[in-house]
Backbone as JSON Lines, residues from 0, in Angstrom:
{"i":0,"aa":"M","n":[-117.23,-109.83,12.77],"ca":[-119.26,-109.22,12.23],"c":[-118.74,-107.71,11.81]}
{"i":1,"aa":"K","n":[-119.21,-107.77,10.65],"ca":[-119.28,-106.18,9.82],"c":[-120.87,-106.56,9.16]}
{"i":2,"aa":"I","n":[-121.17,-105.22,9.38],"ca":[-122.42,-105.09,8.06],"c":[-122.57,-103.42,7.65]}
{"i":3,"aa":"E","n":[-123.22,-104.17,6.42],"ca":[-123.1,-103.1,5.58],"c":[-123.71,-101.82,5.7]}
{"i":4,"aa":"F","n":[-123.05,-100.87,5.46],"ca":[-124.23,-99.15,5.77],"c":[-125.03,-99.29,5.33]}
{"i":5,"aa":"K","n":[-125.54,-99.59,3.95],"ca":[-126.4,-99.47,3.27],"c":[-127.63,-100.66,3.27]}
{"i":6,"aa":"K","n":[-127.16,-101.42,4.41],"ca":[-128.73,-102.14,5.44],"c":[-128.67,-101.64,5.89]}
{"i":7,"aa":"I","n":[-128.33,-101.03,6.94],"ca":[-128.75,-100.42,7.96],"c":[-129.88,-99.13,7.95]}
{"i":8,"aa":"T","n":[-131.04,-99.25,8.18],"ca":[-132.27,-98.35,8.26],"c":[-132.48,-97.39,9.37]}
{"i":9,"aa":"A","n":[-133.04,-97.02,10.06],"ca":[-133.51,-95.99,11.07],"c":[-134.23,-96.83,11.98]}
{"i":10,"aa":"T","n":[-134.72,-98.29,11.37],"ca":[-135.56,-99.06,12.29],"c":[-133.88,-99.79,13.32]}
{"i":11,"aa":"P","n":[-134.1,-100.22,14.51],"ca":[-132.7,-100.77,15.38],"c":[-132.57,-101.74,14.55]}
{"i":12,"aa":"K","n":[-131.48,-102.13,13.95],"ca":[-130.84,-103.75,14.27],"c":[-130.34,-104.44,15.12]}
{"i":13,"aa":"S","n":[-130.25,-105.31,15.37],"ca":[-129.74,-106.35,16.55],"c":[-128.13,-107.09,16.19]}
{"i":14,"aa":"F","n":[-127.24,-106.57,16.95],"ca":[-126.39,-107.13,16.82],"c":[-125.7,-108.12,18.49]}
{"i":15,"aa":"S","n":[-124.99,-108.88,18.02],"ca":[-124.17,-109.78,19.44],"c":[-122.81,-110.54,19.17]}
{"i":16,"aa":"L","n":[-121.95,-110.3,20.0],"ca":[-120.39,-110.91,19.63],"c":[-120.13,-111.18,21.02]}
{"i":17,"aa":"E","n":[-119.03,-111.74,21.24],"ca":[-118.05,-112.12,22.13],"c":[-116.41,-112.15,21.98]}
{"i":18,"aa":"S","n":[-115.54,-111.86,22.54],"ca":[-114.49,-111.63,22.36],"c":[-113.87,-111.47,23.88]}
{"i":19,"aa":"E","n":[-112.84,-112.07,24.24],"ca":[-111.43,-112.02,25.6],"c":[-113.02,-112.22,26.78]}
{"i":20,"aa":"G","n":[-114.07,-112.84,26.58],"ca":[-114.96,-113.33,27.73],"c":[-116.12,-112.15,27.78]}
{"i":21,"aa":"V","n":[-115.56,-111.28,26.56],"ca":[-116.39,-109.73,27.38],"c":[-117.6,-109.75,25.8]}
{"i":22,"aa":"V","n":[-119.25,-109.61,25.81],"ca":[-119.93,-110.04,25.12],"c":[-120.34,-108.21,25.16]}
{"i":23,"aa":"F","n":[-120.43,-107.72,23.49],"ca":[-121.19,-106.78,23.07],"c":[-122.35,-106.79,22.29]}
{"i":24,"aa":"S","n":[-123.09,-106.39,22.77],"ca":[-124.45,-106.67,22.15],"c":[-125.61,-105.62,22.53]}
{"i":25,"aa":"G","n":[-126.55,-105.16,21.44],"ca":[-127.08,-103.59,21.47],"c":[-127.61,-103.45,19.92]}
{"i":26,"aa":"E","n":[-128.04,-102.88,19.42],"ca":[-128.54,-102.22,18.62],"c":[-128.22,-101.2,17.78]}
{"i":27,"aa":"V","n":[-128.45,-101.29,16.35],"ca":[-127.46,-99.94,15.39],"c":[-128.9,-99.36,14.2]}
{"i":28,"aa":"S","n":[-128.15,-98.41,13.88],"ca":[-129.81,-97.53,13.41],"c":[-129.19,-96.37,12.71]}
{"i":29,"aa":"R","n":[-129.74,-95.99,11.76],"ca":[-129.39,-94.13,10.48],"c":[-130.15,-93.59,11.6]}
{"i":30,"aa":"I","n":[-128.69,-92.07,11.59],"ca":[-129.56,-91.27,12.01],"c":[-129.46,-90.22,11.22]}
{"i":31,"aa":"S","n":[-128.66,-90.33,9.77],"ca":[-128.28,-89.61,8.67],"c":[-127.94,-89.86,7.83]}
{"i":32,"aa":"S","n":[-127.72,-89.71,6.39],"ca":[-127.41,-90.37,5.15],"c":[-125.58,-90.89,5.73]}
{"i":33,"aa":"K","n":[-124.86,-90.28,6.73],"ca":[-123.35,-91.05,6.79],"c":[-123.41,-91.19,8.54]}
{"i":34,"aa":"L","n":[-124.14,-91.11,9.18],"ca":[-124.04,-90.83,11.01],"c":[-124.9,-91.86,11.24]}
{"i":35,"aa":"F","n":[-124.43,-92.6,11.91],"ca":[-125.15,-94.47,12.32],"c":[-125.13,-94.2,14.56]}
{"i":36,"aa":"E","n":[-125.94,-94.66,14.76],"ca":[-125.85,-94.37,16.23],"c":[-125.97,-96.24,16.67]}
{"i":37,"aa":"I","n":[-124.72,-96.56,17.92],"ca":[-124.95,-97.93,18.14],"c":[-125.24,-97.56,19.28]}
{"i":38,"aa":"K","n":[-126.29,-98.26,20.33],"ca":[-126.82,-98.2,21.22],"c":[-126.25,-99.7,21.89]}
{"i":39,"aa":"A","n":[-125.27,-99.87,23.1],"ca":[-125.06,-101.11,23.38],"c":[-124.64,-101.68,24.89]}
{"i":40,"aa":"H","n":[-124.6,-102.8,25.19],"ca":[-124.3,-103.66,26.28],"c":[-122.72,-103.86,26.09]}
{"i":41,"aa":"L","n":[-121.7,-103.67,27.43],"ca":[-120.69,-104.99,27.56],"c":[-120.91,-105.57,28.41]}
{"i":42,"aa":"G","n":[-120.83,-106.78,28.62],"ca":[-120.74,-107.39,29.92],"c":[-119.93,-108.9,29.5]}
{"i":43,"aa":"G","n":[-119.59,-109.27,30.91],"ca":[-119.12,-110.55,30.91],"c":[-117.77,-109.96,31.86]}
{"i":44,"aa":"E","n":[-116.35,-110.9,31.82],"ca":[-115.56,-110.63,32.72],"c":[-114.37,-109.72,32.11]}
{"i":45,"aa":"I","n":[-113.38,-110.03,32.38],"ca":[-112.7,-109.14,31.83],"c":[-111.46,-109.37,32.04]}
{"i":46,"aa":"T","n":[-110.15,-109.75,32.6],"ca":[-108.81,-110.19,32.99],"c":[-108.49,-108.67,32.72]}
{"i":47,"aa":"L","n":[-107.38,-108.3,33.98],"ca":[-106.52,-107.16,34.36],"c":[-105.77,-107.43,35.09]}
{"i":48,"aa":"V","n":[-104.85,-106.5,35.23],"ca":[-104.1,-106.44,35.79],"c":[-103.51,-105.15,36.69]}
{"i":49,"aa":"C","n":[-102.99,-105.8,37.49],"ca":[-103.3,-104.46,38.98],"c":[-102.22,-103.68,38.8]}
{"i":50,"aa":"D","n":[-102.15,-102.23,38.48],"ca":[-101.24,-101.45,38.86],"c":[-100.17,-101.01,40.03]}
{"i":51,"aa":"L","n":[-100.74,-101.9,40.82],"ca":[-100.33,-101.54,42.51],"c":[-99.06,-103.03,42.34]}
{"i":52,"aa":"S","n":[-99.73,-104.61,42.45],"ca":[-99.05,-105.45,42.98],"c":[-98.51,-106.25,41.2]}
{"i":53,"aa":"G","n":[-99.02,-106.11,40.01],"ca":[-98.76,-106.3,39.16],"c":[-99.78,-108.31,39.34]}
{"i":54,"aa":"E","n":[-100.47,-108.25,39.33],"ca":[-101.45,-109.47,39.81],"c":[-102.28,-109.12,38.81]}
{"i":55,"aa":"E","n":[-103.16,-110.56,37.42],"ca":[-103.62,-110.35,36.88],"c":[-104.72,-110.57,38.02]}
{"i":56,"aa":"Y","n":[-105.52,-110.22,37.49],"ca":[-107.34,-110.15,38.24],"c":[-108.65,-110.68,36.93]}
{"i":57,"aa":"Q","n":[-109.95,-111.04,37.69],"ca":[-111.25,-111.03,36.89],"c":[-112.04,-109.97,37.54]}
{"i":58,"aa":"K","n":[-112.64,-109.7,36.52],"ca":[-113.34,-107.9,36.96],"c":[-114.61,-108.39,35.57]}
{"i":59,"aa":"A","n":[-116.16,-107.9,36.41],"ca":[-117.25,-107.71,35.85],"c":[-117.42,-106.45,35.5]}
{"i":60,"aa":"L","n":[-117.86,-106.72,34.5],"ca":[-118.14,-105.46,33.35],"c":[-119.71,-105.45,33.05]}
{"i":61,"aa":"D","n":[-120.24,-104.44,33.1],"ca":[-121.71,-104.21,33.06],"c":[-121.45,-102.7,32.68]}
{"i":62,"aa":"E","n":[-121.73,-102.38,31.42],"ca":[-121.07,-101.62,30.79],"c":[-122.51,-100.78,29.67]}
{"i":63,"aa":"S","n":[-122.76,-99.27,30.01],"ca":[-123.72,-99.04,28.43],"c":[-122.72,-98.07,27.98]}
{"i":64,"aa":"L","n":[-122.7,-98.23,26.61],"ca":[-122.41,-97.92,25.29],"c":[-123.28,-96.59,24.75]}
{"i":65,"aa":"V","n":[-122.78,-95.51,24.1],"ca":[-123.31,-95.39,22.96],"c":[-122.46,-94.93,22.06]}
{"i":66,"aa":"L","n":[-122.34,-95.08,20.66],"ca":[-120.8,-94.64,20.07],"c":[-121.78,-94.04,18.11]}
{"i":67,"aa":"Y","n":[-120.92,-93.47,18.14],"ca":[-121.37,-92.86,16.63],"c":[-120.56,-93.22,15.83]}
{"i":68,"aa":"I","n":[-121.3,-93.94,14.61],"ca":[-120.28,-94.59,13.42],"c":[-121.02,-93.36,12.06]}
{"i":69,"aa":"S","n":[-119.63,-93.01,11.61],"ca":[-119.46,-92.04,10.02],"c":[-119.06,-92.88,8.8]}
{"i":70,"aa":"N","n":[-119.98,-93.06,8.05],"ca":[-119.41,-93.95,6.23],"c":[-118.77,-92.89,6.04]}
{"i":71,"aa":"G","n":[-117.71,-92.68,6.16],"ca":[-116.47,-92.31,5.32],"c":[-116.0,-90.99,6.75]}
{"i":72,"aa":"V","n":[-115.48,-89.86,5.92],"ca":[-114.45,-88.44,6.77],"c":[-116.11,-87.67,7.51]}
{"i":73,"aa":"W","n":[-116.09,-87.84,8.42],"ca":[-117.46,-86.74,9.87],"c":[-116.47,-85.81,9.5]}
{"i":74,"aa":"D","n":[-117.39,-84.76,8.98],"ca":[-116.77,-83.04,9.05],"c":[-118.12,-82.65,9.9]}
{"i":75,"aa":"T","n":[-117.03,-82.19,10.9],"ca":[-117.58,-81.62,12.08],"c":[-118.05,-80.4,12.07]}
{"i":76,"aa":"Q","n":[-117.88,-79.6,10.78],"ca":[-118.04,-77.98,10.58],"c":[-119.0,-78.14,9.98]}
{"i":77,"aa":"S","n":[-119.53,-79.45,9.26],"ca":[-120.42,-79.02,8.34],"c":[-121.94,-79.13,9.21]}
{"i":78,"aa":"Q","n":[-121.65,-79.78,10.52],"ca":[-122.81,-80.43,10.97],"c":[-123.88,-79.13,12.15]}
{"i":79,"aa":"S","n":[-124.63,-79.7,12.56],"ca":[-124.82,-78.59,13.24],"c":[-123.9,-78.92,14.79]}
{"i":80,"aa":"D","n":[-124.61,-77.27,16.0],"ca":[-124.04,-77.31,17.01],"c":[-124.25,-79.0,18.14]}
{"i":81,"aa":"L","n":[-124.92,-79.83,17.63],"ca":[-125.13,-80.91,18.99],"c":[-124.63,-82.14,17.93]}
{"i":82,"aa":"M","n":[-124.05,-81.98,17.01],"ca":[-122.99,-82.66,16.41],"c":[-122.05,-82.81,17.26]}
{"i":83,"aa":"T","n":[-121.28,-81.93,17.61],"ca":[-119.73,-81.56,17.64],"c":[-119.57,-82.06,19.23]}
{"i":84,"aa":"D","n":[-120.31,-82.66,20.35],"ca":[-120.47,-83.15,21.22],"c":[-120.11,-83.88,21.81]}
{"i":85,"aa":"F","n":[-119.67,-85.23,21.01],"ca":[-119.33,-86.55,20.61],"c":[-118.26,-87.14,19.64]}
{"i":86,"aa":"D","n":[-117.72,-88.1,19.6],"ca":[-116.83,-88.15,19.06],"c":[-117.26,-89.4,17.89]}
{"i":87,"aa":"V","n":[-116.76,-89.5,16.46],"ca":[-117.53,-91.17,15.83],"c":[-116.48,-91.25,15.29]}
{"i":88,"aa":"I","n":[-116.59,-92.79,14.63],"ca":[-115.43,-93.59,14.63],"c":[-115.84,-93.69,13.25]}
{"i":89,"aa":"E","n":[-114.71,-93.72,12.64],"ca":[-114.61,-93.26,10.8],"c":[-114.85,-94.24,10.18]}
{"i":90,"aa":"F","n":[-115.04,-94.89,9.17],"ca":[-115.01,-96.56,8.48],"c":[-115.0,-96.25,7.08]}
{"i":91,"aa":"F","n":[-114.27,-96.15,6.27],"ca":[-113.89,-95.75,5.0],"c":[-114.09,-97.2,3.85]}
{"i":92,"aa":"D","n":[-114.48,-98.61,4.36],"ca":[-114.98,-99.67,3.49],"c":[-116.52,-100.09,2.84]}
{"i":93,"aa":"G","n":[-117.36,-98.97,3.61],"ca":[-118.64,-99.34,3.44],"c":[-119.5,-99.76,4.7]}
{"i":94,"aa":"F","n":[-118.64,-100.46,5.62],"ca":[-118.91,-101.23,6.91],"c":[-118.89,-101.0,8.14]}
{"i":95,"aa":"I","n":[-119.52,-101.38,8.52],"ca":[-119.11,-101.05,10.06],"c":[-118.49,-102.46,10.68]}
{"i":96,"aa":"D","n":[-117.39,-102.11,11.57],"ca":[-116.25,-103.65,11.69],"c":[-117.2,-103.57,13.22]}
{"i":97,"aa":"F","n":[-117.94,-104.61,13.66],"ca":[-118.22,-104.34,14.96],"c":[-117.48,-105.17,15.86]}
{"i":98,"aa":"E","n":[-116.06,-106.14,15.33],"ca":[-115.4,-106.67,16.21],"c":[-114.19,-105.45,16.34]}
{"i":99,"aa":"Y","n":[-113.97,-104.83,15.08],"ca":[-113.1,-103.7,15.54],"c":[-113.21,-103.18,16.59]}
{"i":100,"aa":"I","n":[-114.53,-102.71,16.82],"ca":[-114.87,-101.89,17.69],"c":[-114.98,-102.33,18.86]}
{"i":101,"aa":"L","n":[-115.19,-103.76,19.14],"ca":[-115.02,-104.69,20.53],"c":[-114.02,-104.49,20.6]}
{"i":102,"aa":"Q","n":[-112.78,-104.73,20.05],"ca":[-111.52,-105.18,20.47],"c":[-110.99,-103.95,20.72]}
{"i":103,"aa":"S","n":[-111.73,-102.44,20.67],"ca":[-110.91,-101.28,20.63],"c":[-111.39,-100.76,22.27]}
{"i":104,"aa":"E","n":[-112.64,-101.43,22.51],"ca":[-113.47,-101.04,23.49],"c":[-112.67,-101.6,24.63]}
{"i":105,"aa":"I","n":[-112.04,-103.47,24.54],"ca":[-111.19,-104.36,25.67],"c":[-110.22,-103.41,25.27]}
{"i":106,"aa":"N","n":[-109.79,-102.74,24.44],"ca":[-108.35,-102.38,24.81],"c":[-107.66,-101.16,25.41]}
{"i":107,"aa":"S","n":[-109.42,-100.44,25.55],"ca":[-108.68,-98.72,26.33],"c":[-109.46,-99.37,27.56]}
{"i":108,"aa":"I","n":[-110.33,-100.24,27.87],"ca":[-110.52,-100.52,29.07],"c":[-108.76,-101.19,30.06]}
{"i":109,"aa":"K","n":[-108.52,-101.9,29.53],"ca":[-106.93,-102.38,29.6],"c":[-105.73,-101.4,29.35]}
{"i":110,"aa":"M","n":[-105.9,-100.43,29.07],"ca":[-104.98,-99.85,29.13],"c":[-105.53,-98.47,29.79]}
{"i":111,"aa":"D","n":[-106.43,-99.11,31.35],"ca":[-107.08,-97.74,31.69],"c":[-105.82,-97.82,33.52]}
{"i":112,"aa":"Y","n":[-106.25,-97.33,34.33],"ca":[-105.54,-97.55,35.69],"c":[-106.71,-98.76,36.24]}
{"i":113,"aa":"H","n":[-105.94,-99.4,36.64],"ca":[-106.56,-99.92,37.44],"c":[-105.7,-100.99,39.27]}
{"i":114,"aa":"I","n":[-107.0,-101.25,40.15],"ca":[-106.2,-101.23,41.41],"c":[-107.58,-102.23,41.49]}
{"i":115,"aa":"K","n":[-106.39,-103.87,41.67],"ca":[-107.83,-104.74,42.41],"c":[-108.26,-104.72,43.5]}
{"i":116,"aa":"E","n":[-109.31,-105.23,43.59],"ca":[-110.03,-105.07,45.2],"c":[-109.23,-105.53,46.18]}
{"i":117,"aa":"G","n":[-109.13,-104.43,47.34],"ca":[-107.76,-104.93,48.47],"c":[-106.76,-104.44,48.84]}
{"i":118,"aa":"E","n":[-106.12,-104.1,47.23],"ca":[-105.12,-103.35,47.0],"c":[-104.84,-101.67,47.65]}
{"i":119,"aa":"K","n":[-105.55,-101.8,47.72],"ca":[-105.63,-100.08,47.89],"c":[-105.3,-99.48,49.47]}
{"i":120,"aa":"N","n":[-105.74,-100.72,50.21],"ca":[-105.35,-100.47,51.58],"c":[-103.46,-101.71,51.93]}
{"i":121,"aa":"G","n":[-103.03,-102.06,50.2],"ca":[-102.18,-102.39,50.75],"c":[-102.75,-104.21,51.13]}
{"i":122,"aa":"S","n":[-103.5,-104.33,51.65],"ca":[-103.35,-106.19,51.74],"c":[-104.29,-106.72,50.38]}
{"i":123,"aa":"T","n":[-104.12,-107.66,50.39],"ca":[-104.8,-108.88,49.21],"c":[-106.0,-109.53,49.38]}
């Protein structure tokens, strides 16, 4: 799902999509001519691999996200001091690609270190 930057205003626009059992939903709004804010929620279940046992297991997700998106290159040096406190995702084709963002969040969670409940003490 892609939304064209020029169609996003200061009034929040809702979105929702799902991949691999994870639902990504929220609102996107314009902060400035090139900067956009996504306030979203990640919910559902994700399949992870325990780093101790190598077993796959399901983990419930319930996370709030605030992401910043730039239409083109984001130049932090020309922005206010407040704007340097976060990372900005840059898109260059005139669209915000929500599927790309969701897949990036899923991959980031999967690449983290995971221990299945009960594995911490050597039990299953």
